[in-house]
N, C-alpha and C positions, 0 to 999 in steps of 0.2 A: 494672443496667448503668450505666456512666458516661455523662454527657453528653459530646457530641463537638463540636469545631470543626474543620471541614475547611479547611485552609489551602491554597487553590488555586481557580482558576476556569478551566475548560476541559475538554477531553476526559477527562483522567486523573481530575480531580475528579468529573466527572459519572459516569464508570464506577465509581469507588470508592464513590460514593453508592449507585449501583444495586446494587453488590456487597454493601454493608452492609445495604441493604434486604432482599436475598435471604437474608441471615444473620439477619433478624429484628431489626436494629438501626436501622431507619429512623427510629423515634421519638427515638432518642438524638441524632440530628444536629440541633443547635440553630441552626447558622449556617455559612455559607461565609465565609471571610475572604480578603482581599487586602491587599497592602502599602499601596497607594494606590488609591482608587476611580477617579480619572481619568475621571469621566463614565460609568462602568459602571452598569448597572442595580442597583437596591437589592434585587433578589431573584434567586435562581438555584436551579434545580431545586425551585421552590416553597418555598424557605426564604430567610430574610434573608441578604443579602450585605453585609458591613461590613468596615471596615478592621481589621486584626489587633489593633491596640492597643485599639480599642473592644470587640472581641469578647472579649478576655481580661478587660477590666473588667466587661463585662456578664455573662460566664459564668466567674467566677474558678475554679470547681471543675471545669470541663470539661477533658477531655483534648484536646490539639491533635494532629491527624494531618496531616502534610504530604501533599498530593496534587497534584503538579505535576512538570514535566519535571526530570530529574536536573540539568540545567545551571543550574537556579535554586536547588538545594538549599543550597549553601554560603551564598549570600546571605541566604536566609530563616532558616537556622540561626543566623547571626550576629545577625540582628535579634531572633529569639526569645530568644537569650542576653541581649541588652541589656534585654529586657523581663522577664527573670528566669524564663523558661520553657524547657522542653525538650520536643520532640515525643514522643508515645507511639509513633507509627508514622511511618515515612518511606516514602512510596509514590511511585515514579517509574514510567515507562512499562514498564520491564522487570519490576518487582515486580508491577505491576498485571496485566500479561499472564500472569505466573506464577500469581497468585491466580485469575484467570478461567480459566486453563488447567486448574488443579486442579479447579475447579468444573465445567468442561465435561467433563473426563475422567470424573468421578463421575456426572454427569447422563446422558451419552450411554451409558456402560458399563451403567448400571442399566436404562436404557430400551431399549437395543439390545444384548443380550448376544451376538448373533450377529456383532457387529462388534468389531474391535480399535481402540481409540483410545489414542494415546500422544503424547508430545511429539515434534515433528519434531527429529531430531538435528542438523539444519543451521541451524535458525532458531528461537531461543527463543520467538518470538512466535507460532509456529504449532503446531497439533496436526496429526497425520496420522491418517487413518481408512481402514481397509480391511476387507474381508470376511475372515473366518477361512478361507474356502474359496479366496480369491484374494488372497493377501498381497502380490503384486507390483502389483496394480491399486490405487493409492493416490489419495486426495484429501487436500488440505490444508485446514485450517479455521482461521479467525482468530477466537479467542475474544473479543478486545477488541470491544466494542459488540454482540456477538451472544450472549453467555452472561449469564443463564440463557436456555435455549431454550424456545419454546412447544411444546405437544404437536404442533401442525401441523409445525413445523420439524423436530422429532425424527422424525416420520413420513417427511418428505421426505429426511432424511439416510439413513434406512434404505432407502428406495426407490432413491435415487441410487447408493449404494454397493453394494447388492445387485444391482441390475439392469444397471448399466453395467460389464457385464463390462470450412579454416575460418579463416574470418577473423572473429574476434569483437572488436568494439569495446567496450572497458571505459569506460563513461561516467563521468567525474568532473568536479568543478567546484571553484572556489576556496573554496566554503563547506563542502566535505566534509572531515571529520576524516581524518587520516592512518590508513591501514590497512597491514598488513604486505603488501608486494608482492615479497617475496623469491621468486626462482625462478619467475616467471610462466611458464606454458607458452608455447611459441612461437606459438600461435594467438591469444593474448590481447594486445590492443594498447590501452594507455591513450590515450584521446582526451579532451581538455579541452573541456567544454561551457561556453558563455558567454565564450569567449576574447575576443570583440570588446570586452568591457568592461575588459580587462586591459592594453590598450595595448602588446601584444606581450610583456608580462612572463610568464616561465615560472612555473608553479606545480607543485611536486611532480614525480613521475616520470611524464612523458607522452611520447608519440611524435608525436602530431598534435594539432591543435586544430580546432575547428569553425568558424573564422573565415576559411577559404579563400574564394575568389571564389564568388559565388552561394550564399550561406548565410543562415541565420536565427539566427545566433549571438546577435545583440543582443536576441532575444526569448527567451533561455534562461529568464528569470524566468516566462514563460508556458508554455513547452513542456517544461521540465525536461530529462530525458535525451533527449527527442526531437529536440533540436537536434543531438545526436550521431547519432541515427538518420538525420536528414536529410543530415548529412555522409557517412554510410556509403552512403546511396542515391546521392549525387552523386559521391563522391570515392574510395571505397574501392578499393584495389588489386584486381586480378583474383583471384578465388578461386571454388572450386566452391560453397562455402557461405558465407553471410554471417550474422552474428549480433550481438546486443547484450546486454551484461550491465551491472551497476552496479559502482561502486567497492567496495561491500561485499558485493554478491550475485553469486556466481560459480556457473556451471553445474556440476553433478556429472556429468561425462562419463565413463562407464564404458568399459572396453575394448570391451565388446560394442557400445556405441553408436558408438564411433569406428570400429570395423570395419564397421558397417553404413553409415556415411558413406563410408568408403573404397570399399566395393562399390557405392555409389550406390543402396542398397535402402531408404533413408529420404529423404523430401522435406522434412519439417518436424519440428522439435523444439520443443515448447512446454513451458512450466512446468507442473507438476502442477496440474490444475484445482482451483480454490478454491471451496468451498461458501460461498454468500453469501446471507444472509437479512436482511430478509424476501424481497426480490427483488434482482437486480442493479440494476435501475432505481432502486429506492428507496434501496439502499445507497449508490450513487454520487450521486444527485441530492437526497436528502432527509436523510441522516444526516451528522453533523459529522465525517466522516472524509475528506472530499475538499473541494476549494474550488469545484467545479462545483455547479450547482443545476438546478432544473427548467427554467429558461429555457435553459440550455446543453444540457440533454438534448433538448428539443424542437427547438432550433435545429440540433443535430447530426443528428437524424432527417430534418429538412427538407433538409439538404445531402447526406445520404446518398442521399435520393430523387433529387436532381438528378444524382447520379453513377451510381446503379444502382437501379432501382425494385424489382428482385427482392430485393436485399440489404436495402433499406429495409423491405419487407414482412416479411422474415424477422426483422429486427432487433427490431421491436416485440414480436413474440411471444417471441423468445429472451431479451430483457432482462427479461421478466416471470418468467423462470426463476431458477435458483439457482446457476449456475456461471459463472465467468469465468477467463481466463488472466491472471495478475497481472503487474504491473511492466513491461509493454512489453518483456519479455525473450523472445527466441526465436532459433532458428537455422533457416535455411531455404536451400534450393537457391537459387542466386543469382537466377535469373529470377523465382522466386516472391517472394523478398524485395523485389526491385525493383518488382514489380507491387503488392505489399502497400503499399509506401511511396507509390507513385503514388496509390493509392486514399486512403490515410489523410491524406496531406498536402494533397490537393485539398480534402477536407472540412475539415480543421483551418484551412487558410489562408482558405477561404471564410468560415468562422465569424469568424476574426480580422478580416478585411476588412469583413464585415457590421457587426460591433460598432463598428469605427472609423468607418464611414460614418454610423452612427446615433448616434454619440457616447455609446455605452453602455460604461461602465467595467466591467472584469472583474478579479477577484482574481488574484494570482500562482498559477501552476502549474495553472490550470484546464484548459488545453489538454493538459497531460500526463495528467490524469485522463480527459479525453474520449478521448485516444489509447488508454488501456487498453480502453475499450469498443470502439473501432474495431479494435484488434488482435484482441480477442476475437471480434467478430462476423465479421470477414473470414475468420479461420481456421475458425471454427465452420461458416460457410456453405460453405466449400470443403473441409470435412473428407473428404467422400466422393471428392473429386477427387485429393487429395494423400495420400501415405503418411505418416501422422503418428504420432509417438511423444511421450509426455510424460516429462519428466525433472525431478528435483529441482534446487534450487540450495542452496548453503551460504552462511550469513551470516558474514562475517569480522568479527573483533573490531577495534575501533578501538585505536590506540596513541597 
């Protein structure tokens, strides 16, 4: 086998390293490389981390594999060309999830032949899993950071899948790439998040923005799409059902689901539950896939308790399990949606105010991730009370 230099430092590089280790090539990885160190540590994933020029000089015979976000590829390809090298492999987020998806399909299929596991047709980064006996009862699974799976995780997948038998705001922001918005259905309304920072300038195809009176628009960098959820809570026109989706993630609303809404026979529509290992708690608070951490997790539980002691007790146990409802996307009967927002934003704003009083700096988007946990536990706790259905979403391509 050839020696390898992995050009990148971050989630993609870390997962590519883990993928290569599972392929028996861990010993071939001699170093991680970056363009400039800029104060970064000298090791990464228990291997040296050095500047790319030095790495090529130290390991002239090694293959260079890019392992970083697609938006940086052209820049580093140009630099490598100046250094007289071409990468053997070019790995971005999509290619990484494809590789891990292939590995996950193989591993789960071999370990759980009673299940069907395949790529989700609406989101390249997801697998979908269902029992051969109940093909309509699906779970989604995120292979990135979770493949390969432990024996315990495989057992839990088997257990979960086998045993567990409109006015929609489209949240967008100035940072989002353009996506095709031709022929949007009449229930889908683009709302610009973070509009307070734009000084009234319009961005893209929008109908509303989140900077109307009584808003949290200027905190969009902390709340992400939830500043639009806040707007929906406070300002949305009257409708029987309210919902939130993203500029690239749109609900797959079948005619059957639409008819159920028209008849009023469904209360809540949630995204297909996602299997999450080792636990929801550890995935959100301990793995490098969110910007929240253990401090945020415990602070969240404390403020949930101040709002509802029963939900707080339920939360601790539930988050040690393996499912959550992703992306803060849902559709609910108007009164339910408003009550959910009241609960969620009381907790989120209490956390924000607490950190500000204590002078504790927090990273961008952390409240958006905390919101995913609050969304999950609110609807999981009330599942017996509300008539709930789970639906897929589709991932639109950027243009």
